[in-house]
C-alpha positions as CSV (number, residue, x, y, z in Angstrom):
1,X,83.4,113.1,150.9
2,X,82.9,110.5,148.1
3,X,79.3,111.6,147.6
4,X,80.0,114.8,145.6
5,X,82.4,113.0,143.3
6,X,79.8,110.3,142.6
7,X,77.2,112.9,142.0
8,X,79.4,114.7,139.5
9,X,80.4,111.4,137.7
10,X,76.8,110.3,137.4
11,X,75.7,113.5,135.4
12,X,74.5,112.7,131.9
13,X,76.8,113.5,129.0
14,X,75.9,116.9,127.4
15,X,73.8,116.6,124.2
16,X,76.4,118.6,122.2
17,X,79.1,116.1,122.8
18,X,76.8,113.2,121.9
19,X,75.8,114.9,118.7
20,X,79.4,115.5,117.7
21,X,80.2,111.8,118.4
22,X,77.2,110.7,116.3
23,X,78.1,112.9,113.4
24,X,81.7,111.8,113.5
25,X,80.7,108.1,113.5
26,X,78.3,108.7,110.6
27,X,80.9,110.6,108.5
28,X,83.6,108.0,109.2
29,X,81.2,105.2,108.2
30,X,80.3,106.9,104.9
31,X,83.9,107.7,104.2
32,X,84.9,104.0,104.8
33,X,82.1,102.8,102.6
34,X,83.1,105.2,99.8
35,X,86.7,104.3,99.9
36,X,85.9,100.5,99.9
37,X,83.6,101.0,96.8
38,X,86.3,103.0,95.1
39,X,89.0,100.3,95.7
40,X,86.6,97.6,94.6
41,X,85.9,99.5,91.3
42,X,89.7,99.8,90.7
43,X,90.1,96.1,91.3
44,X,87.2,95.3,88.9
45,X,88.7,97.5,86.2
46,X,92.0,95.8,86.5
47,X,90.4,92.3,86.3
48,X,88.6,93.3,83.1
49,X,92.1,93.7,81.5
50,X,92.8,89.9,81.8
51,X,92.8,88.7,78.2
52,X,92.6,85.0,78.8
53,X,89.1,84.5,77.3
54,X,90.3,85.9,74.0
55,X,93.5,83.7,73.9
56,X,94.1,80.8,71.5
57,X,95.5,78.7,74.4
58,X,92.5,79.2,76.7
59,X,90.5,76.0,76.9
60,X,87.5,77.0,78.9
61,X,87.8,73.8,80.9
62,X,87.7,74.2,84.7
63,X,90.5,71.7,85.3
64,X,92.9,73.1,82.6
65,X,92.1,76.7,81.8
66,X,95.2,77.5,79.8
67,X,97.5,75.0,78.2
68,X,100.6,77.2,78.4
69,X,100.3,78.8,81.8
70,X,97.6,77.0,83.8
71,X,98.6,78.6,87.1
72,X,98.3,82.2,85.7
73,X,95.1,81.8,83.8
74,X,92.3,84.2,84.6
75,X,94.4,86.0,87.3
76,X,96.1,89.4,87.4
77,X,99.4,87.7,86.5
78,X,98.0,87.0,83.0
79,X,97.5,90.7,82.1
80,X,100.8,91.0,80.3
81,X,101.2,87.3,79.2
82,X,104.0,87.0,76.7
83,X,102.4,83.9,75.1
84,X,99.0,85.5,74.4
85,X,97.8,84.7,70.9
86,X,94.5,86.3,69.8
87,X,91.7,84.0,69.0
88,X,88.8,85.0,66.8
89,X,86.3,82.9,68.6
90,X,86.4,83.1,72.4
91,X,85.7,79.7,74.1
92,X,83.3,79.7,77.0
93,X,83.5,77.2,79.8
94,X,80.3,75.5,78.6
95,X,81.1,75.2,74.9
96,X,82.5,71.7,74.8
97,X,80.2,70.1,77.3
98,X,77.0,71.8,76.0
99,X,77.7,70.5,72.5
100,X,78.0,66.9,73.7
101,X,74.7,67.0,75.5
102,X,72.7,68.3,72.6
């Protein structure tokens, strides 16, 4: 009595179903990769709007990046900083230490 049930359960899965499963997984993977890249590009564009490197109060020092708002410096919170003052010469993180070593 159990033999016909086991024989029916042990039959291979039809190729059409396997092909549909494979294509579904492939399309889902490509879709996920595309949406992750799109979200990453959106985040990158937003981070390029951070004006800290052009600000007068930006020190370029790792320990104290900004003298006015050190906790907001170089983050998304600094995009609409009310204390932003434009600087004509942007300061890089290496500018003070590189001059001393020369």
